TINUFI-373851 format. One line per 4 residues: number of its first residue (from 1); their letters; for each residue z, x, y of C-alpha. Coordinates in steps of 0.02 Angstrom, whole numbers, plus 50000, padded with zeros to 5 digits. Layout:
% TINUFI-373851
NUM> A> Z X Y ~ ...
% end
This chain:
% TINUFI-373851
1> MSVQ> 58105 53966 55218 ~ 58022 53819 55093 ~ 58057 53811 54921 ~ 57871 53911 54925
5> SIPT> 57931 54057 54982 ~ 58102 54079 54896 ~ 58108 54224 54766 ~ 58097 54164 54584
9> KQGN> 58125 54253 54427 ~ 57973 54185 54311 ~ 57839 54086 54351 ~ 57851 53962 54516
13> TPTI> 58016 53899 54470 ~ 58147 53947 54587 ~ 58315 54048 54542 ~ 58481 53986 54584
17> DGLS> 58495 54149 54689 ~ 58338 54112 54770 ~ 58375 53940 54817 ~ 58532 53992 54897
21> VGVL> 58453 54121 55008 ~ 58323 53963 55047 ~ 58488 53866 55090 ~ 58560 54004 55217
25> ALQR> 58394 54048 55298 ~ 58386 53855 55346 ~ 58574 53859 55414 ~ 58525 54025 55516
29> RLAS> 58371 53936 55560 ~ 58469 53762 55626 ~ 58586 53844 55712 ~ 58473 53969 55798
33> SEPI> 58378 53882 55967 ~ 58220 53882 55904 ~ 58119 53712 55934 ~ 58118 53615 55782
37> TSRE> 58045 53445 55802 ~ 58107 53265 55765 ~ 57983 53254 55632 ~ 57997 53404 55529
41> MRSL> 58190 53392 55535 ~ 58180 53225 55462 ~ 58087 53317 55321 ~ 58216 53447 55321
45> WSAR> 58345 53320 55275 ~ 58265 53214 55142 ~ 58224 53381 55048 ~ 58409 53435 55055
49> LRPF> 58474 53504 54915 ~ 58640 53414 54905 ~ 58727 53539 54776 ~ 58704 53690 54899
53> WRLH> 58732 53594 55055 ~ 58904 53531 54984 ~ 58961 53705 55000 ~ 58894 53738 55176
57> VELY> 58975 53625 55313 ~ 58870 53741 55432 ~ 58727 53630 55383 ~ 58795 53466 55411
61> RALA> 58848 53506 55572 ~ 58691 53603 55642 ~ 58580 53461 55603 ~ 58685 53330 55651
65> RRFV> 58707 53416 55805 ~ 58490 53400 55817 ~ 58455 53249 55776 ~ 58600 53199 55927
69> EQGD> 58501 53300 56062 ~ 58353 53234 56012 ~ 58414 53048 56036 ~ 58395 52996 55847
73> NYLA> 58564 52933 55829 ~ 58570 52842 55655 ~ 58507 53005 55553 ~ 58638 53116 55643
77> TEVA> 58764 52970 55585 ~ 58678 52972 55412 ~ 58704 53174 55413 ~ 58884 53158 55487
81> DEGL> 58935 53037 55372 ~ 58866 53121 55215 ~ 58959 53281 55260 ~ 59118 53200 55309
85> GFFA> 59113 53155 55139 ~ 59117 53329 55063 ~ 59198 53389 55234 ~ 59344 53250 55299
89> DDVP> 59426 53358 55416 ~ 59289 53443 55495 ~ 59312 53423 55694 ~ 59152 53467 55721
93> LILT> 59075 53330 55604 ~ 59194 53194 55666 ~ 59145 53238 55855 ~ 58959 53224 55817
97> RALS> 58982 53048 55707 ~ 59076 52978 55867 ~ 58954 53046 55986 ~ 58808 52977 55869
101> AARS> 58899 52794 55866 ~ 58902 52789 56043 ~ 58744 52828 56085 ~ 58683 52691 55957
105> GATQ> 58778 52566 56040 ~ 58924 52570 55919 ~ 59048 52613 56073 ~ 59204 52526 55966
109> TAQE> 59150 52624 55809 ~ 59171 52788 55923 ~ 59343 52739 56008 ~ 59411 52663 55825
113> LLLQ> 59336 52853 55748 ~ 59440 52960 55878 ~ 59579 52849 55891 ~ 59594 52860 55707
117> KQSL> 59596 53040 55713 ~ 59678 53074 55846 ~ 59794 53188 55771 ~ 59673 53303 55712
121> LAGS> 59562 53310 55854 ~ 59724 53355 55961 ~ 59691 53539 55983 ~ 59507 53489 55992
125> TEAE> 59428 53535 56197 ~ 59305 53396 56177 ~ 59392 53257 56095 ~ 59461 53174 56258
129> SLLA> 59321 53187 56368 ~ 59193 53096 56206 ~ 59337 52937 56224 ~ 59311 52957 56416
133> RTFK> 59126 52937 56384 ~ 59127 52789 56289 ~ 59213 52690 56434 ~ 59112 52768 56550
137> DLWK> 58949 52695 56436 ~ 59048 52523 56431 ~ 59047 52511 56622 ~ 58866 52591 56644
141> TSGD> 58820 52417 56535 ~ 58953 52293 56583 ~ 58993 52347 56777 ~ 59174 52311 56732
145> ARYL> 59285 52436 56851 ~ 59420 52455 56712 ~ 59307 52549 56586 ~ 59255 52668 56741
149> REAF> 59458 52694 56786 ~ 59495 52726 56590 ~ 59347 52867 56580 ~ 59424 52919 56747
153> DLYI> 59601 52941 56681 ~ 59562 53019 56514 ~ 59426 53161 56606 ~ 59570 53202 56712
157> HDYR> 59715 53210 56580 ~ 59570 53323 56474 ~ 59537 53422 56634 ~ 59718 53459 56703
161> TTPG> 59792 53482 56504 ~ 59668 53559 56399 ~ 59656 53736 56372 ~ 59498 53833 56390
165> DRTF> 59333 53788 56470 ~ 59380 53648 56600 ~ 59213 53640 56689 ~ 59145 53481 56588
169> PGVN> 59291 53362 56614 ~ 59325 53418 56779 ~ 59165 53391 56826 ~ 59147 53210 56755
173> AASM> 59333 53180 56828 ~ 59242 53210 56995 ~ 59124 53104 56991 ~ 59215 52969 56922
177> ALFL> 59320 52971 57052 ~ 59159 52957 57196 ~ 59120 52799 57067 ~ 59278 52741 57106
181> GRAE> 59246 52746 57291 ~ 59400 52889 57290 ~ 59279 52995 57378 ~ 59395 53137 57433
185> EGRK> 59497 53141 57269 ~ 59320 53171 57193 ~ 59277 53342 57333 ~ 59452 53388 57314
189> LAGE> 59411 53413 57109 ~ 59230 53468 57136 ~ 59296 53617 57236 ~ 59405 53663 57102
193> VLAI> 59274 53665 56976 ~ 59144 53765 57093 ~ 59271 53885 57117 ~ 59303 53918 56920
197> LRGR> 59091 53922 56908 ~ 59069 54037 57029 ~ 59216 54140 56971 ~ 59068 54185 56829
201> GESI> 58950 54256 56926 ~ 58752 54242 56903 ~ 58745 54237 56701 ~ 58783 54063 56689
205> GYWE> 58669 53934 56573 ~ 58554 53762 56588 ~ 58724 53652 56593 ~ 58835 53766 56693
209> RVTL> 58715 53779 56815 ~ 58686 53569 56837 ~ 58880 53557 56810 ~ 58893 53673 57001
213> AECL> 58743 53566 57065 ~ 58831 53401 57028 ~ 58993 53463 57102 ~ 58887 53500 57253
217> LVDG> 58825 53345 57271 ~ 58990 53250 57245 ~ 59046 53356 57388 ~ 58912 53301 57505
221> QIES> 58822 53467 57529 ~ 58665 53392 57491 ~ 58564 53521 57534 ~ 58632 53653 57426
225> ARHA> 58643 53538 57296 ~ 58458 53522 57299 ~ 58431 53696 57305 ~ 58568 53720 57145
229> YARA> 58466 53591 57039 ~ 58295 53651 57048 ~ 58358 53822 56998 ~ 58457 53758 56869
233> AAGE> 58269 53661 56803 ~ 58172 53829 56852 ~ 58249 53914 56691 ~ 58135 53947 56547
237> NIPT> 58117 53823 56366 ~ 58238 53698 56480 ~ 58193 53545 56353 ~ 58123 53390 56440
241> SHLA> 58262 53273 56389 ~ 58381 53392 56464 ~ 58313 53368 56639 ~ 58265 53172 56618
245> TTRA> 58462 53183 56591 ~ 58497 53281 56739 ~ 58410 53173 56844 ~ 58473 53029 56793
249> QARL> 58641 53084 56829 ~ 58579 53141 56987 ~ 58498 52981 57036 ~ 58652 52887 57009
253> LLQH> 58777 52988 57098 ~ 58632 53006 57262 ~ 58633 52791 57261 ~ 58821 52805 57251
257> LGRN> 58800 52931 57398 ~ 58700 52798 57507 ~ 58557 52906 57483 ~ 58374 52879 57402
261> ASEF> 58413 52881 57214 ~ 58238 52984 57174 ~ 58283 53110 57327 ~ 58291 53249 57192
265> DACF> 58172 53187 57085 ~ 58034 53345 57128 ~ 58192 53455 57073 ~ 58139 53431 56886
269> PLPG> 57954 53479 56857 ~ 57919 53343 56690 ~ 57768 53375 56622 ~ 57624 53240 56628
273> VIAF> 57594 53119 56492 ~ 57396 53114 56451 ~ 57340 52959 56319 ~ 57166 53005 56242
277> TGHR> 57007 52914 56181 ~ 56851 52977 56120 ~ 56686 52966 56008 ~ 56672 52996 55845
281> IDAP> 56554 53132 55776 ~ 56368 53043 55750 ~ 56353 52988 55570 ~ 56183 53044 55488
285> DRPA> 56128 52881 55489 ~ 56159 52852 55672 ~ 55998 52759 55730 ~ 55999 52885 55908
289> PRFP> 56136 53007 55934 ~ 56282 53003 56055 ~ 56393 53145 55991 ~ 56300 53258 55880
293> EKLV> 56373 53437 55830 ~ 56307 53548 55922 ~ 56406 53476 56079 ~ 56586 53471 55992
297> SEVK> 56625 53681 56059 ~ 56549 53618 56225 ~ 56680 53447 56241 ~ 56819 53541 56165
301> ERIR> 56805 53659 56315 ~ 56790 53526 56445 ~ 56929 53447 56359 ~ 57031 53596 56383
305> KSVV> 57005 53610 56566 ~ 57064 53453 56602 ~ 57223 53472 56499 ~ 57257 53632 56575
309> AAKA> 57212 53560 56776 ~ 57333 53385 56732 ~ 57479 53497 56685 ~ 57503 53361 56527
313> GFGY> 57633 53419 56407 ~ 57619 53261 56288 ~ 57455 53205 56211 ~ 57450 53047 56133
317> SAAA> 57286 52995 56009 ~ 57224 52924 55861 ~ 57138 53076 55746 ~ 56954 53018 55714
321> NGAD> 56839 53169 55690 ~ 56763 53210 55835 ~ 56837 53186 56016 ~ 57011 53118 55945
325> ILFL> 57023 53292 55833 ~ 56961 53385 55987 ~ 57089 53348 56072 ~ 57227 53363 55990
329> EVMQ> 57168 53538 55942 ~ 57168 53577 56124 ~ 57348 53512 56138 ~ 57417 53610 56007
333> ELGR> 57337 53767 56044 ~ 57402 53755 56211 ~ 57610 53736 56129 ~ 57597 53548 56194
337> ETYI> 57677 53401 56087 ~ 57553 53286 56020 ~ 57601 53113 55947 ~ 57472 53027 55842
341> HLPF> 57443 52846 55826 ~ 57349 52765 55672 ~ 57271 52593 55701 ~ 57314 52580 55510
345> PEDE> 57378 52643 55355 ~ 57327 52842 55344 ~ 57212 52816 55155 ~ 57107 52678 55251
349> FIRR> 57108 52777 55409 ~ 57045 52928 55347 ~ 56906 52825 55251 ~ 56848 52739 55397
353> SVEQ> 56867 52867 55534 ~ 56901 53028 55480 ~ 56789 53085 55319 ~ 56597 53131 55354
357> PSSP> 56496 53156 55215 ~ 56385 53304 55320 ~ 56533 53382 55398 ~ 56673 53390 55248
361> AWLD> 56775 53521 55369 ~ 56844 53367 55485 ~ 56945 53319 55351 ~ 57037 53498 55334
365> RYRA> 57042 53480 55538 ~ 57126 53301 55525 ~ 57253 53390 55395 ~ 57283 53548 55511
369> VTHN> 57320 53426 55662 ~ 57414 53283 55577 ~ 57516 53430 55498 ~ 57555 53517 55669
373> ATEI> 57592 53352 55763 ~ 57751 53303 55843 ~ 57751 53133 55791 ~ 57641 53009 55680
377> HSAS> 57646 52824 55667 ~ 57524 52702 55568 ~ 57519 52527 55613 ~ 57502 52401 55458
381> HGGS> 57331 52317 55447 ~ 57316 52211 55585 ~ 57162 52104 55519 ~ 57013 52095 55640
385> LAFE> 57142 52141 55780 ~ 57175 52305 55701 ~ 57085 52403 55823 ~ 57118 52318 55986
389> YGNR> 57313 52327 55933 ~ 57290 52505 55884 ~ 57249 52550 56061 ~ 57365 52438 56145
393> LLFG> 57508 52537 56021 ~ 57428 52704 56074 ~ 57430 52680 56271 ~ 57612 52590 56282
397> AACQ> 57688 52715 56178 ~ 57606 52851 56312 ~ 57650 52736 56477 ~ 57841 52702 56384
401> HATF> 57855 52915 56381 ~ 57766 52920 56554 ~ 57914 52780 56625 ~ 58047 52918 56555
405> LGSE> 57971 53056 56625 ~ 57947 52987 56800 ~ 57771 53020 56797 ~ 57602 52937 56781
409> VRLL> 57496 52920 56599 ~ 57311 52952 56614 ~ 57179 52911 56513 ~ 57061 53053 56473
413> AVWD> 56918 52992 56361 ~ 56763 53077 56291 ~ 56615 52938 56317 ~ 56426 52916 56348
417> GRPG> 56458 52783 56476 ~ 56414 52642 56358 ~ 56474 52479 56294 ~ 56518 52544 56102
421> DDMG> 56460 52497 55926 ~ 56618 52383 55898 ~ 56770 52299 55968 ~ 56910 52411 55979
425> GTAD> 56813 52560 56011 ~ 56821 52685 56166 ~ 56732 52574 56290 ~ 56843 52428 56248
429> FIEM> 57016 52585 56281 ~ 56952 52607 56473 ~ 56909 52451 56505 ~ 57093 52395 56457
433> AREM> 57161 52548 56547 ~ 57043 52499 56700 ~ 57090 52316 56690 ~ 57296 52391 56712
437> GRPV> 57245 52513 56867 ~ 57281 52645 56762 ~ 57172 52813 56797 ~ 57027 52875 56688
441> EVVR> 56963 53032 56688 ~ 56813 53023 56583 ~ 56734 53199 56511 ~ 56535 53128 56482
445> LDET> 56452 53154 56342 ~ 56259 53219 56363 ~ 56146 53115 56445 ~ 56011 53158 56343
449> AGST> 56112 53113 56195 ~ 56173 52913 56246 ~ 56166 52800 56133 ~ 56042 52655 56111
453> VSPR> 56143 52559 55975 ~ 56174 52370 56047 ~ 56340 52335 56043 ~ 56404 52226 55908
457> TPIP> 56466 52038 55938 ~ 56637 52010 55890 ~ 56677 51863 55782 ~ 56833 51807 55833
461> DPDE> 56960 51727 55716 ~ 57041 51571 55791 ~ 57200 51586 55661 ~ 57247 51755 55702
465> RLLA> 57340 51808 55887 ~ 57440 51958 55955 ~ 57616 51878 55966 ~ 57794 51934 56036
469> VLGL> 57904 51860 55924 ~ 58116 51860 55962 ~ 58222 51819 55797 ~ 58404 51795 55797
473> SLSD> 58537 51685 55700 ~ 58633 51534 55785 ~ 58780 51484 55703 ~ 58786 51302 55736
477> EEAQ> 58652 51158 55816 ~ 58763 51170 55976 ~ 58692 51344 55999 ~ 58538 51307 55963
481> RRVA> 58534 51163 56111 ~ 58621 51301 56238 ~ 58492 51443 56201 ~ 58350 51302 56190
485> ALLP> 58407 51252 56383 ~ 58367 51416 56430 ~ 58178 51432 56359 ~ 58067 51304 56450
489> ESEV> 57929 51230 56339 ~ 57775 51316 56444 ~ 57867 51490 56383 ~ 57884 51474 56214
493> VHRE> 57733 51473 56111 ~ 57802 51423 55951 ~ 58000 51396 55850 ~ 58043 51415 55687
497> IFGE> 58203 51378 55635 ~ 58275 51422 55448 ~ 58451 51362 55441 ~ 58529 51475 55542
501> RVRL> 58380 51593 55592 ~ 58275 51547 55745 ~ 58099 51642 55776 ~ 58040 51625 55948
505> FFQT> 57872 51659 55983 ~ 57790 51718 56147 ~ 57615 51758 56242 ~ 57691 51927 56291
509> PAAA> 57802 52056 56271 ~ 57872 52041 56464 ~ 57901 51857 56407 ~ 57985 51878 56240
513> AQAA> 58115 52003 56331 ~ 58152 51907 56489 ~ 58205 51771 56355 ~ 58318 51897 56252
517> IRIT> 58417 51950 56412 ~ 58435 51743 56455 ~ 58493 51729 56280 ~ 58635 51869 56275
521> SETR> 58722 51760 56412 ~ 58739 51627 56258 ~ 58763 51722 56107 ~ 58843 51899 56048
525> EALG> 58742 51910 55890 ~ 58594 52031 55860 ~ 58421 51992 55929 ~ 58283 52075 55861
529> LHAG> 58087 52078 55974 ~ 57938 52144 55876 ~ 57745 52106 55921 ~ 57589 52112 55809
533> PVRI> 57434 52020 55757 ~ 57501 51866 55665 ~ 57407 51714 55574 ~ 57450 51536 55614
537> STHP> 57405 51415 55472 ~ 57437 51248 55448 ~ 57608 51185 55327 ~ 57501 51100 55161
541> LTGD> 57652 50984 55161 ~ 57713 50913 55329 ~ 57562 50965 55415 ~ 57662 51096 55534
545> RVIR> 57594 51234 55616 ~ 57673 51395 55533 ~ 57681 51583 55585 ~ 57695 51694 55423
549> GEHA> 57673 51887 55387 ~ 57749 52045 55424 ~ 57733 52015 55596 ~ 57815 51867 55584
553> SKAD> 57976 51924 55499 ~ 58009 52070 55556 ~ 58115 52038 55712 ~ 58232 51950 55575
557> DLAT> 58269 52112 55494 ~ 58312 52182 55660 ~ 58433 52026 55714 ~ 58534 52084 55566
561> LQPS> 58571 52252 55601 ~ 58725 52309 55662 ~ 58808 52314 55799 ~ 58816 52143 55859
565> GIIY> 58765 52090 56031 ~ 58641 52217 56039 ~ 58438 52175 56072 ~ 58349 52273 55960
569> SSQE> 58167 52291 55958 ~ 58057 52364 55851 ~ 57918 52525 55925 ~ 57775 52403 55908
573> FAAL> 57876 52287 56039 ~ 57929 52444 56134 ~ 57759 52521 56179 ~ 57677 52364 56206
577> LGLH> 57820 52320 56344 ~ 57753 52518 56409 ~ 57589 52416 56447 ~ 57670 52282 56568
581> PVSG> 57856 52334 56595 ~ 57981 52205 56667 ~ 58076 52275 56812 ~ 58264 52343 56787
585> VRCE> 58217 52356 56631 ~ 58192 52473 56478 ~ 58190 52499 56284 ~ 58276 52652 56245
589> FLGY> 58267 52757 56078 ~ 58414 52732 55953 ~ 58349 52836 55794 ~ 58265 52819 55646
593> RALR> 58328 52686 55535 ~ 58279 52592 55374 ~ 58273 52419 55413 ~ 58271 52359 55197
597> KATA> 58346 52444 55057 ~ 58210 52564 54985 ~ 58093 52571 55145 ~ 58045 52698 55250
601> REPI> 58138 52738 55380 ~ 58053 52683 55553 ~ 58110 52711 55739 ~ 58228 52565 55827
605> FQLR> 58241 52536 55996 ~ 58357 52447 56098 ~ 58327 52328 56232 ~ 58426 52356 56406
609> K> 58452 52303 56571
% end
């Protein structure tokens, strides 16, 4: 329920009773199974009415849990912290706060909270297993078997002593035993949990079915496990994040059983990802037609056929008039998720790429697709590299999403087959994808509408380059020397040192990522990674080459985040790394967080091996 729909007594001013009704309606919605996008939840949180929320702990519980489920651990922490300010001893909020901390890399914080509230959590069926999960996470990141044994001990104790549903700690204890090389003990535990689940009959939910499949796998019943995983994944409206999590655990178990880790991947039907590019509608002064208004309906239907045939569930596109908006409309009409990436701030984008004096309806259509989008991201102004940078961010984000799903990204384009009018357009996007060996499907415009406009010759700016930057702090010169020894001069394009703060610039995100991983062997400080267009100039006094600007300094802000010991990454860096991934290295989404006071929240990632 929006404020506009809340009952009012006079005029448009909501009454106290009306606001209360609206809060209760929101509470029911958050507690329901209705899908709500992360973008809408962020909006609900920003618009919250604190005087009413502080009366309803269920609001804080439900929203914090939703953020955790969608991977936005920072906002889950923010919601839980405010809720605990009003309801200090609320067990569900404490558990969600600990879970969000663990998932955001603050494992020690999660453990301290759980131990601090141990007496309060004594009757909880989740607390001990959540503490065990923190040790399991430490094992996964460090490979230290001590953490694995600690996790097993906590899971088995929870399984043996906690009343109520014991299947979750039981299956985890069975899996930990397998990872510890105690296969027989793992099979015995798995058999016990299987007996509990089979006693519940057929009316069990997704996670219970997954638990059953995992027990079969630990027990060595490979084909039965395969069938059980496929049956669990065949349920209706299973979130793709649940399927991806289940697949990751199945891969880990298969690997420890000495089998192909991807053997069960076919059990998890994850939808594909489409990155889209296409021509805008012809401007009134265009010398020769390319995409006239008369082709709109036909092109939209051809886009629809391609999307349906590709079984795509996720679409990445800009939102210019013409082909972009048609693609977004098709995806949204089919109930698919849409991720909009604008190459520069929205006001400028609308002025340059949406508004069409001869057809004002395109602005209304733009408003509609952006309103219904799953997420919208705008790049800051990239100078002469704005369109190239925007294309790379869009395509890289799609590639990263596809990698997470274990699928291939495909590029769908509405194109006349000719060079573009400007650099960074549809033709350049297609060329970029083909150079990377990515599949491209082209919806060709009517041959009779071919453009005769010659492409403009770009005027390169020698002082502007697209670079990756690694920011970190090193407390002494000895530490700086040790780090410098890890990085050959040929790798680093440019170095800048400001006291303890160090910036290292690289030609590619891949080179920066590999350097960051090497540096973590010498320092437990946080590292920050970003990539974007930068301007190279000469210092007027020293004559040294210097690199300044928003993209140069953003890595510094990331390197100040806590906890330390983490390699933080901007969304831009994560997307560009998605174009040329490094084997064994990935960027994991941590959540939305403001890098500075009074600035907007933005997506933060963690670079991990």
